[in-house]
FIMI-451461 format. One record per residue (C-alpha): y, z, x. Coordinates in steps of 0.001 Angstrom, whole numbers, padded with zeros to 6 digits, always signed. Example, Ala and Ser with C-alpha at 12.3 -4.5 7.8 and 13.67 -1.06 7.14 Angstrom:
<nodes>
-004500+007800+012300 -001060+007140+013670 
</nodes>
This chain:
<nodes>
+004952-004371-062551 +006089-007777-063239 +003694-010503-062712 +004386-014027-061500 +002401-017232-061672 +003238-019245-058313 +003189-023232-058456 +003357-025538-055634 +004534-028818-056325 +006067-027171-059235 +009359-029339-059444 +007759-032510-060617 +004510-034076-062037 +001991-032067-063115 +002843-028915-061434 +006198-029113-063359 +004135-029703-066438 +002025-026586-065750 +005389-024701-065320 +006745-025688-068742 +003075-024655-070150 +003569-021180-068635 +006952-020443-069605 +006535-021658-072843 +003830-018788-073067 +005914-016250-071308 +004716-016637-067603 +007092-015511-065153 +007411-018218-062522 +007880-018936-058593 +008232-022698-058029 +007691-024191-054573 +008798-027387-053346 +010398-029459-050782 +013156-030778-052842 +015565-028153-053622 +017720-030294-055932 +014846-030552-058433 +013979-027040-057833 +017265-025858-059027 +017132-028280-061882 +013632-026912-062850 +014824-023752-062949 +017429-023909-065056 +015439-025822-067848 +012366-023216-067368 +014759-019909-067797 +016205-021294-071167 +012451-020156-072136 +013481-016535-071396 +011101-016098-068342 +012053-015052-065040 +012243-018358-062750 +012338-017925-058847 +012506-020779-056610 +011510-021256-052771 +012159-024141-051170 +008852-025138-048571 +007665-027715-046910 +003866-026872-046974 +003021-029702-044546 +004445-027806-041874 +002211-025677-039905 +002418-021932-040597 +004643-022779-043578 +002101-021259-046139 +002258-017848-044419 +005886-018057-044507 +005864-018569-048113 +003167-015356-048778 +005342-012935-046272 +008421-014354-048610 +007007-013677-051661 +005435-010365-050774 +009115-009134-048969 +010447-009468-051997 +007972-007357-053899 +006584-009950-056145 +003345-009607-057570 +001397-012990-057879 -001381-012741-060498 -001772-016735-061331 -001724-019282-058416 -001497-022589-058537 -002071-025179-055929 -000801-028130-056943 +001310-029620-053938 -000803-032718-052406 +000076-036119-051380 -002059-039392-050475 -001845-042255-048199 -002660-045991-049126 -003840-048236-046525 -006860-049260-044299 -007690-045930-041938 -007481-048063-038895 -003895-049052-039852 -002475-046127-041292 -000169-043339-039277 -002316-040549-037844 +000623-038128-037911 +000916-038707-041605 -002652-038122-042102 -002654-035193-040768 +000387-033595-042466 -001466-034667-045611 -004786-032915-044384 -002452-029672-043618 -000993-029816-047021 -003997-030922-049289 -006315-028650-047297 -004889-026014-044704 -002046-024951-046750 -004048-024444-050018 -006741-022282-048266 -004069-020143-046795 -002595-019783-049981 -005724-019165-051982 -006588-016654-048859 -003683-014529-048902 -003178-014137-052610 -006967-013906-053550 -007454-010494-051276 -003993-009271-053361 -005765-010145-056476 -009143-008646-055689 -007392-005181-054525 -005695-005307-058074 -008773-006320-059894 -006653-009268-061486 -006193-012751-060688 -006681-016313-061447 -006539-019557-058827 -006179-023102-059934 -006751-025513-057484 -005656-029262-057997 -008781-030972-057048 -009304-035078-058278 -011983-037223-059426 -011260-038564-055969 -013162-035717-055086 -016391-036997-056699 -016796-040219-054486 -015282-042112-051096 -012585-044624-051650 -011566-047375-049032 -007618-047499-048929 -007723-043746-049735 -010351-042404-047475 -008104-039495-046056 -006781-038354-049762 -010677-038891-051319 -011882-036612-048344 -009259-033804-048648 -010237-033456-052364 -013723-033590-051671 -012805-030675-049493 -010823-028755-052362 -013636-029354-055002 -016618-027980-052440 -014170-024811-051376 -013247-024187-054906 -016744-023877-056277 -018161-021940-053465 -015247-019613-053791 -015722-018886-057343 -019658-018261-056493 -018385-015575-054506 -016111-014033-056936 -018677-013759-059640 -019242-010339-059254 -015217-009538-059336 -014322-008575-061992 -011135-010088-063576 -010760-012685-060985 -011511-016350-061672 -011071-019757-060022 -010733-023158-061520 -010547-026703-060366 -008686-029422-062332 -009777-033100-061929 -007227-035708-063266 -007692-039355-062849 -004704-041975-062269 -001829-039692-063523 +001956-041096-064375 +003735-039426-061272 +005660-039974-058047 +002118-039592-056367 +001878-043403-056015 +005149-044082-054772 +004813-041441-052008 +001929-042510-051112 +003109-046013-050599 +000573-047323-053349 +002500-049093-055724 +000988-052370-054786 -002655-051170-055570 -004722-052812-058486 -005338-049319-059752 -001883-048655-060535 -000266-051779-061979 -000994-050690-065573 +001036-047778-066682 -000581-047633-069963 -003839-046691-068331 -002118-043802-066583 -002831-040012-068074 +000497-038192-069231 +001093-035322-066926 +001499-032865-069801 -002124-033657-071139 -003390-032986-067845 -001665-030017-067343 -002581-028756-070630 -006500-029134-069983 -005856-027559-066524 -004170-024770-068437 -006898-024105-070881 -009819-024401-068486 -008044-021645-066258 -007189-019297-069198 -010852-019940-070375 -012514-018977-066830 -014184-022290-066381 -015124-023583-062807 -013769-026924-063707 -012333-029473-065922 -012445-033369-065714 -009356-034288-067598 -009581-037515-069849 -012750-039038-071359 -012784-042118-069279 -012671-039939-066078 -015250-037721-067477 -017336-040829-067860 -016457-042128-064614 -017371-038877-062809 -020777-038992-064679 -021605-042374-063334 -020586-041741-059865 -022783-038785-059731 -025786-041123-060226 -024803-043659-057850 -025077-044011-054100 -021958-043498-052025 -022168-046865-050560 -021957-048540-053942 -019357-046381-055177 -017218-046954-052354 -017626-050834-052870 -016755-050933-056442 -013626-048161-055582 -012521-051018-052712 -012378-053538-055365 -010170-051487-057804 -007916-049930-055183 -007098-053220-053000 -003790-054699-053393 -002268-057088-055785 -001205-058863-052621 -002319-059168-049430 -000043-057086-047112 +002340-058389-044648 +000931-058233-041242 
</nodes>
C-alpha cells in the first residue's frame, strides 16, 4: 500500500516549503490548492525528487469542499497517513468595517474545512493504526489582535482544538497530532489579507523564512510533539503573552498592527 502526505495550501508559502521537505525525505504527496497553475508547477518540480505527486484543485472556502476532497482522495484509492492542514487566510481591518462574507469564508477555511478534514482522515488513520496530523496554528492563537480579530480568533480555535484532540488520542498507538505556531513569515498571506499597510509587516528582514518554519514543523511532527513555536522571538512573545492580561495584549498588538497611513474613508 502506497501512503501519501496530503497538504492543503501546498502550492505556495509554508505549505510548499513543507512539500519540499516531505518530498526530499521520500514521501509521496497530494497537494491541494485553489490555483491550478501553481499546483502544476509544484508537481513538476517535486516529482523530480523521485516521489509521486498528485494535485487536486479545490477551494476550501466553499462549504462542502472538504468532504468533496476526502471523497476524491478515497475514490482514487489513495491512503493518507499524514495530513497537513496548512491552508488559511486572514483579513486586515476593523471588524465593524470589514466584509462579513469574506470573514465567513475565512472561518469556513481556517476552522470548518480543517475540522472536517481532520475528522475524515483521522478516523481512517485510527482504523489503520498509523497516522500524523500537522495543523497550522499561529502565535496569533495566543492573544487577541485588533485589526485581525477574526483571523486570531480562528487560530485560537485551531490551537485549542489540536491540543484537545491530542489528549483524546493519547491512548491510540501510532497516532499523533501537532500544532505549528509561526509568527510573521515571508509569504503571500499579507497580500491576500490586504495587510501590506500594517506596521507589523513593513520590515521584511524581520519576517521568518518559510523554509525554516516548515522545517521546525516537520521536525516537531516527526518527533510526535504537541506543538512548536517557530523562532526565538516568537517563543519569547508567547511566553510574555501567557502572563499578560488579554486586554493589555490587545492594546499592545493594536499599536503594532495599525496602518502606517490612515486608510482612506
